[in-house]
C-alpha positions in Angstrom: 12.3 -15.2 9.8 11.6 -17.6 7.1 9.0 -17.0 4.2 7.2 -19.7 2.1 5.3 -20.0 -1.0 1.6 -19.4 -0.6 0.5 -21.8 -3.2 3.0 -24.7 -2.7 4.5 -26.6 0.2 8.0 -25.9 -1.4 11.3 -24.6 -0.1 11.4 -21.7 2.1 13.1 -18.4 1.3 15.0 -15.9 3.4 13.7 -12.4 3.7 16.4 -11.1 1.1 15.5 -13.7 -1.3 12.0 -13.0 -1.1 12.5 -9.3 -1.5 14.6 -9.7 -4.6 12.1 -12.2 -6.2 8.6 -11.5 -4.7 6.6 -13.9 -6.8 6.9 -17.5 -5.7 5.7 -21.0 -7.3 2.4 -21.4 -9.2 2.2 -17.5 -9.2 1.9 -17.2 -5.6 3.4 -14.8 -3.1 5.8 -15.3 -0.1 4.6 -15.1 3.4 5.6 -16.3 6.9 3.9 -19.2 8.8 4.8 -18.1 12.2 5.7 -14.8 13.6 7.3 -13.9 17.1 5.0 -12.8 19.9 5.8 -9.7 22.1 5.0 -10.2 25.6 3.2 -7.6 27.9 6.4 -6.7 29.5 8.2 -6.2 26.1 5.3 -3.9 24.9 5.5 -1.8 28.0 9.3 -1.2 27.4 8.5 -0.4 23.8 5.7 2.2 24.5 7.8 5.2 25.0 10.3 4.5 22.2 10.5 6.8 19.1 9.0 5.6 15.8 12.4 4.6 14.4 13.5 2.8 17.6 10.3 1.0 17.8 10.5 -0.2 14.3 14.3 -1.4 14.9 13.0 -3.4 17.9 10.0 -5.0 15.9 12.2 -5.8 13.0 15.0 -7.3 15.1 12.7 -9.8 16.8 11.6 -10.9 13.3 15.2 -12.0 12.7 15.5 -11.1 9.0 18.8 -11.7 7.3 19.6 -8.1 7.0 22.5 -6.5 8.9 21.6 -3.8 11.7 23.4 -1.2 10.0 21.4 -1.7 6.8 18.1 -1.6 8.9 19.4 1.7 10.7 20.2 3.3 7.5 16.7 2.3 6.0 15.0 3.9 9.2 17.0 7.1 8.8 14.6 7.7 5.8 11.9 9.0 8.6 14.0 12.2 8.4 12.1 12.9 5.3 9.0 13.2 7.3 7.3 16.4 8.9 8.3 14.9 12.3 10.9 12.2 12.2 10.2 11.1 15.7 6.5 10.6 14.9 6.0 10.2 11.2 2.4 8.7 11.9 0.9 11.0 14.4 -2.5 10.1 16.3 -5.2 12.7 16.4 -8.4 12.3 18.5 -11.4 13.4 16.2 -14.3 12.1 18.3 -15.0 10.0 21.6 -12.2 7.5 21.6 -12.1 7.8 17.9 -8.6 8.4 16.6 -7.0 9.1 13.2 -3.6 7.8 12.5 -2.2 10.2 9.8 0.0 8.1 7.5 0.5 10.8 4.9 3.4 13.1 6.5 5.9 11.8 4.1 7.4 13.1 0.6 4.5 12.2 -1.5 1.7 12.9 1.1 0.4 9.3 1.1 0.8 6.1 3.3 3.1 4.6 0.8 6.0 6.7 2.0 5.8 5.0 5.4 6.8 1.8 3.7 8.7 2.6 0.4 11.0 5.2 1.9 12.8 2.8 4.3 12.3 -0.2 1.9 13.8 1.7 -1.0 17.0 2.2 1.0 16.9 -1.2 2.2 16.6 -2.7 -1.2 19.2 -0.5 -2.6 21.5 -1.7 0.1 20.9 -5.4 -0.7 21.5 -5.1 -4.4 24.8 -3.1 -3.5 26.1 -5.8 -1.2 25.5 -8.3 -3.9 26.9 -6.1 -6.7 23.7 -6.5 -8.7 21.7 -4.2 -10.7 17.9 -4.1 -10.1 15.0 -3.3 -12.2 12.1 -2.5 -9.9 8.5 -2.8 -11.5 5.6 -1.2 -9.7 1.8 -1.1 -10.8 0.0 1.9 -9.1 -3.7 2.9 -8.5 -2.3 6.3 -7.7 0.1 6.4 -4.4 2.4 3.5 -4.8 3.8 5.1 -8.1 4.8 8.2 -6.7 6.2 7.0 -3.5 8.3 4.3 -5.4 9.7 6.9 -7.7 10.6 9.2 -5.0 12.2 6.6 -3.1 14.4 5.2 -6.0 15.0 8.5 -7.8 18.6 8.8 -8.9 19.7 5.4 -7.4 22.9 4.1 -8.9 22.1 0.5 -9.2 18.5 0.6 -9.6 16.0 1.3 -12.4 12.3 1.9 -11.8 9.4 1.2 -14.2 6.0 2.4 -13.0 2.8 1.3 -14.6 -0.4 3.4 -13.9 -3.9 3.3 -15.4 -4.4 6.3 -17.7 -7.1 8.7 -16.5 -7.8 6.7 -13.3 -5.6 8.6 -10.8 -6.0 12.0 -9.5 -4.2 15.0 -11.3 -1.8 15.3 -8.4 -1.0 11.7 -8.4 -0.3 11.7 -11.9 1.8 14.9 -11.9 3.9 13.4 -9.1 4.8 10.6 -11.5 5.1 12.2 -14.9 7.1 15.2 -13.6 10.1 12.8 -12.4 13.2 13.8 -14.2 15.8 11.2 -12.9 17.2 9.0 -15.7 16.8 5.9 -14.0 12.9 6.2 -13.8 10.3 5.3 -16.5 6.7 5.9 -16.3 4.2 4.1 -18.5 0.6 4.8 -18.7 -1.6 1.7 -19.8 -5.1 1.4 -21.3 -7.2 -0.2 -18.5 -7.4 -0.1 -14.8 -5.3 -0.8 -11.7 -6.1 -4.7 -12.0 -4.7 -4.7 -15.7 -1.6 -3.0 -14.4 -1.1 -5.3 -11.7 -1.8 -8.3 -13.8 0.8 -7.2 -16.3 3.3 -6.8 -13.6 2.7 -10.2 -12.2 3.2 -11.6 -15.7 6.5 -10.0 -16.2 7.7 -11.2 -12.8 6.9 -14.7 -13.6 8.1 -14.6 -17.3 11.2 -16.6 -17.8 11.6 -15.0 -21.2 11.5 -11.5 -19.7 13.7 -12.5 -16.8 16.2 -14.2 -19.2 16.5 -11.0 -21.4 17.4 -9.0 -18.2 19.6 -11.6 -17.0 21.7 -11.5 -20.1 22.1 -7.7 -19.2 23.0 -8.9 -15.7 19.8 -7.2 -14.2 17.6 -8.7 -11.6 13.8 -7.8 -11.7 11.9 -7.1 -8.4 8.7 -5.3 -7.6 7.9 -2.2 -5.3 4.1 -3.2 -4.9 2.8 -4.7 -1.7 3.1 -8.2 -3.4 6.7 -7.6 -2.2 7.1 -8.7 1.6 9.6 -6.1 2.1 6.7 -3.6 1.6 4.6 -5.4 4.2 7.4 -5.5 6.7 7.4 -1.8 7.3 3.5 -1.6 7.2 3.3 -3.5 10.4 5.0 -0.9 12.4 2.5 1.8 12.4 -0.2 -0.4 13.6 2.0 -1.7 16.5 2.6 2.1 17.3 -1.0 3.0 17.4 -1.7 0.0 19.8 1.0 0.7 22.0 0.3 4.5 22.1 -3.3 4.0 23.1 -2.4 1.3 25.8 -5.5 -0.9 25.2 -7.1 -3.0 22.8 -8.2 -1.0 19.6 -9.9 -1.8 16.5 -8.3 -0.6 13.3 -10.1 0.9 10.6 -8.4 0.6 7.0 -9.6 2.0 3.7 -8.5 -0.8 1.6 -7.8 -1.7 -1.9 -4.9 -4.3 -2.4 -5.3 -5.4 1.4 -1.5 -4.7 2.2 -2.3 -2.2 5.0 -5.0 -4.7 6.6 -2.4 -7.4 6.2 0.1 -5.3 8.2 -2.5 -5.0 11.0 -3.4 -8.8 10.8 0.4 -9.5 11.3 0.6 -7.0 14.1 -2.4 -8.6 15.8 -0.6 -12.1 15.4 2.4 -10.8 17.2 0.5 -10.1 20.4 -0.2 -6.4 20.1 -3.5 -5.2 21.6 -5.6 -5.0 18.1 -9.1 -6.3 18.2 -11.1 -6.1 15.1 -9.6 -5.2 11.7 -12.4 -3.2 9.9 -12.1 -3.1 6.1 -13.6 -0.3 4.7 -14.4 -0.2 0.8 -15.7 2.4 -1.8 -18.2 1.2 -4.4 -15.6 -1.7 -5.5 -16.8 -3.3 -2.4 -15.5 -6.9 -3.3 -13.7 -7.1 0.0 -16.9 -6.4 1.9 -18.6 -9.3 0.0 -15.7 -11.6 0.9 -15.9 -10.6 4.6 -19.4 -10.7 5.0 -20.5 -13.5 2.9 -17.3 -15.6 2.1 -17.5 -15.1 -1.6 -15.1 -13.4 -3.9 -17.1 -13.3 -7.2 -16.0 -11.2 -10.2 -17.9 -13.1 -12.9 -20.4 -10.2 -13.5 -18.4 -7.4 -11.9 -16.7 -4.4 -13.4 -14.5 -1.9 -11.9 -16.0 1.5 -10.9 -14.1 4.7 -11.3 -14.6 6.6 -8.0 -13.4 9.6 -6.1 -11.0 7.3 -4.1 -8.9 5.7 -6.9 -6.3 4.1 -4.7 -9.3 1.8 -3.8 -10.6 1.1 -7.3 -9.3 -2.5 -7.2 -11.0 -5.8 -7.8 -8.1 -8.4 -7.4 -6.7 -7.6 -4.0 -3.4 -9.5 -3.8 -2.7 -9.5 -0.3 -5.8 -11.5 0.6 -3.9 -14.3 -0.6 -1.3 -14.1 2.4 -4.2 -14.1 4.9 -5.7 -17.4 3.3 -2.4 -19.0 3.5 -2.0 -18.1 7.1 -5.3 -19.1 8.2 -5.8 -22.2 5.9 -2.5 -23.4 4.5 -1.1 -23.4 1.1 -3.1 -26.2 -0.4 -6.4 -24.3 0.2 -4.6 -21.0 -1.1 -3.5 -22.6 -4.2 -7.2 -24.1 -4.7 -8.7 -20.7 -3.9 -6.5 -18.4 -6.2 -6.5 -20.8 -9.1 -10.2 -20.7 -9.1 -10.1 -17.0 -8.8 -7.7 -16.6 -11.9 -9.5 -19.2 -13.9 -13.0 -18.9 -12.8 -13.0 -15.3 -11.4 -14.8 -16.8 -8.3 -14.2 -18.5 -5.0 -16.2 -19.4 -1.9 -15.2 -19.8 1.5 -16.7 -22.8 3.6 -18.8 -21.6 6.6 -16.0 -22.9 8.9 -13.4 -20.8 7.0 -15.8 -17.8 7.0 -16.4 -17.9 10.7 -12.5 -17.9 11.2 -12.3 -14.7 9.0 -15.2 -13.0 10.6 -13.4 -13.6 13.9 -10.7 -11.1 12.9 -12.2 -8.8 10.1 -15.4 -6.9 9.7 -16.2 -4.7 6.6 -18.3 -2.0 5.3 -18.5 0.1 2.2 -19.5 3.9 1.3 -21.0 4.8 -1.9 -20.0 8.2 -3.3 -22.8 9.9 -1.9 -21.8 8.7 1.5 -18.1 9.7 0.8 -19.2 13.4 0.0 -21.4 13.5 3.1 -18.4 12.3 5.2 -16.1 14.9 3.5 -18.4 17.6 4.3 -19.2 16.8 7.8 -15.7 16.2 8.7 -14.6 19.5 7.3 -17.5 21.4 9.0 -16.2 19.8 12.4 -12.7 21.2 11.7 -10.8 18.2 10.4 -10.2 17.8 6.6 -9.9 14.4 5.2 -9.4 12.8 1.9 -11.9 10.5 0.0 -10.3 7.4 1.0 -10.3 8.3 4.6 -13.9 9.3 4.3 -14.9 5.8 3.3 -13.9 4.9 7.0 -16.4 7.2 8.7 -19.4 4.9 8.2 -17.3 2.3 9.3 -16.4 3.6 12.8 -19.3 2.0 14.3 -18.0 -1.5 13.8 -15.6 -3.6 15.8 -15.7 -4.5 19.6 -13.0 -2.4 21.2 -13.8 0.9 22.9 -11.0 2.8 21.2 -10.8 3.0 17.3 -8.2 4.1 14.9 -8.9 5.3 11.4 -5.8 4.8 9.1 -5.9 7.9 7.1 -3.9 7.0 4.0 -3.6 10.3 1.8 -3.5 13.9 2.6 -6.4 15.9 1.3 -4.4 17.8 -1.2 -4.1 15.0 -3.4 -7.8 15.2 -4.1 -8.7 18.9 -3.8 -11.3 19.0 -6.7 -13.3 16.3 -5.0 -13.3 18.1 -1.9 -14.2 21.5 -3.5 -17.3 19.8 -4.9 -18.3 18.0 -1.8 -17.7 21.1 0.2 -20.0 23.3 -2.2 -17.1 25.4 -2.9 -17.9 25.5 -6.6 -15.8 23.5 -9.2 -12.4 23.9 -10.7 -9.0 22.3 -11.3 -6.5 21.3 -8.7 -4.8 24.6 -8.2 -8.2 26.6 -7.7 -9.5 23.9 -5.5 -6.4 23.8 -3.2 -6.6 27.8 -2.8 -10.1 27.8 -2.1 -10.1 25.0 0.4 -6.9 26.4 2.0 -8.4 29.8 2.4 -11.8 28.6 3.7 -10.6 26.4 6.4 -7.2 27.8 7.1 -5.5 24.7 6.0 -1.9 24.7 4.8 -1.0 23.2 1.5 2.5 21.4 1.6 5.1 23.0 -0.7 5.7 19.6 -2.5 2.0 19.9 -3.8 2.1 23.5 -5.1 5.5 22.8 -6.7 3.8 20.3 -9.0 2.0 22.8 -11.1 5.4 24.6 -11.8 7.4 21.7 -13.0 7.7 20.4 -16.4 6.2 17.2 -17.1 6.4 14.6 -20.0 3.6 13.6 -22.2 2.9 10.0 -21.4 0.4 8.5 -24.1 -1.3 5.2 -22.8 -0.2 1.7 -24.5 -1.9 -1.7 -24.6 -0.8 -4.2 -22.0 0.9 -6.3 -24.7 3.2 -3.5 -25.5 4.5 -2.9 -21.9 7.3 -5.5 -22.2 8.9 -4.0 -25.4 8.8 -0.5 -23.8 10.5 -1.7 -20.7 13.2 -3.6 -22.8 13.7 -0.3 -25.0 14.1 1.8 -21.8 16.8 -0.6 -20.4 18.5 -0.7 -23.8 18.7 3.2 -23.7 20.0 3.1 -20.1 22.7 0.8 -21.3 24.0 3.1 -24.0 
């Protein structure tokens, strides 16, 4: 598989090249122009495979420039999940309505599904090249904990995690600031996730910053879904859902940065039985506007803090890869240059028709999220606020069977559920105990342990101070 810059008809890159340097020309990303298609016979042969063997089959056909032994080592990371053979189980919660639980990994979010294997793969690539890596990640709440956990203690990899101060759940924050490994650095910034992601992209594109690291013989990369290595592993669970149900399915995805939806889009292109990809949003419903009207307009828009913080995003990076795939690099460059400079772009009627042939969208207000949390719990299935945005979207699409991607365990947002379930108000520990007792719902030990661990005080800094903080961290590591 070869990957290409999304904004310039320029030289292609191998998978390993794009993983190590995820930003391409003109501030764009890397994406494939073509993907292999799996025949019905191949799909029948794959339907009974374990998750890891299925992943290996899909990745092998993609023909990435990574040794089979390294891929197998990466896939061994599913041993960290509740059920290594089925790390993303399907549960039927209604008539032909299923939930794909993507949160059975170490940090109880769907980011583990990609970052656990990707972390091992990236470490092996760096080791083979005898290189030291600095991994940057910006998080709206879940990527940070998963990345820190994945790379904790790595010999040749340092990690810097940027998160928006006060805009994650307390459990998400504790998962970051309680990390003790010396190769990890957590930085809280003033602003929101878009500010953190913009800072990350600027650093990845900064010749001065990269030059300073190069003098120390360090290469800089990213763990966000701007890195195609993340997307590779996000394709697999959509393939698994489609094969497990044995007929065309619609996939309903709570989306912020669009990486999860992109994984479903690529799985669909590869011939797996996926019909409509339904994009579910919270009050920051810029993706709903794009898919319904063709307009991406941030000129008068401000980020709203919600109870589903991983979706509190206005600039969704992976939309660019879909635009590139559907309309080419020249159009992608035009569109995203306009978004960066004018904070706006609009699709043509023809382009919108193409987009709507694949995607549908809906959004939920905070009141709708609370209602979905309450009704689902009373029906015997506890969900988190991100998954709750999908309940209203479940009537969209055309296929009979529908799969909701549940992206986080409820335990990461217990105070929100406590309030929505009319169980009073309190902090995380109180909320976890009350909900667990009321609904006989177990709390994973990794969550309860957070409140017993020591954690660092991480005061927020301005975006312009980030580079200096990172350079100081690297200098300290080199002593």
